[in-house]
N, C-alpha and C positions, 0 to 999 in steps of 0.2 A: 504494500500500500504506500502511496506517496506520502511524504511527510505532511503535506498540507491537509490531507484527508484525516489524519489521526491527531492533529495538534490544534487545540483551541486555547486561546489565552484571553483571560478576562481580567480587568482591573476592578476589584471591588474596593471597598474602604479598607485600606491597608495594603498588604503585599500582593504581588501578582499571583494569580491562581492559574495553574495550567491543568487542563483536563483532557483526557483521552477522548477523542471524538467517536471512538468505537464503543466504549463501555462507560464513558463519563467518569471514570475514576480520576480523582483530583490529586495533584502532586505539588509540592512546594518548590521543586526545582526542575529545570529543563532536563538535566542529566537523568534524574529519576524517571521522568516521563519517557525519555528516549529508550531507556532500558526496558520499561514496561511495554512500549510499542512492539518490541521484539516478540512478546507473547502472542500478539495478533499476526505479525508478519511471518513468524517462524524462523526469522533470521538467527543464526548461530555462528557469529563470525570468529569465535575462538576455538580452534581445533587442537586436539591432543596429537602430539607427534608420535605417540606410541600405540595408539589404538584408534578406532573410529569415533570416539566420543567428541562431541562438539558442544560448546556452551554459549549462552547468550551474554555472559558477563565474564570478564577476565578473572575476577575473584573466584568464581565457580570453577573455572579451569584450573586455577592455582590449587584449589582444594582437591580437585580430582587428581592432579599430578602426584599428590602425596600417596595415592594408592599404588603408584608405580615405584616411587622412590622409597617408600616406607618411612618417610620423615614424620615425626610426631612432635611438633613444636610446642604443644600446650602441656605444661607440667602441673600436676596436682600439687597444691600447697600443703597437703596433709600426708601424702605418701609418695611413692616412686612412680605411680601411674602416669603415663603420658598418652596424649590423644592427638589424632590427626586434625580434628576440628574442635573449635571452641565449644560448640553445642554438645559434643560428645563428652568433653571434660566437665561441663556444667551438669550433665546428666549423671556422670560418675560421682561427682561430689554430692549431689542430691541423694543418690541411692546409697552410696557407701558411707558417706561422712555426714549424714543429716544431723546426727546428734552433736557433732563438732560445730557445724554451722550454726545450730540453734544456741549452743553454749556461747559462741562468740558474739551473737546478736544480743544476748541477755547476760552480760557479765555479772 
């Protein structure tokens, strides 16, 4: 879809509001809107060099590449566990260390 078809910009009282012309979802930045537009166009400009995987965001490809490299950059502050993705680390902390997290929140 051409950019003009999926991009609407309105100035309301305050900041500029950008809305997708396809689904009317509103974004606070042009960059976020442009990433969202790829959900409608199917564009996946970031390709893995090791397998057929393609991503619509560079950050998603970067995360995917860790499946090939084995890199686990996110370290648990409570034990030696490491994770490939921040969300996986957060889940680990919640499941394994929930009492420690509660104790720190309520000293």
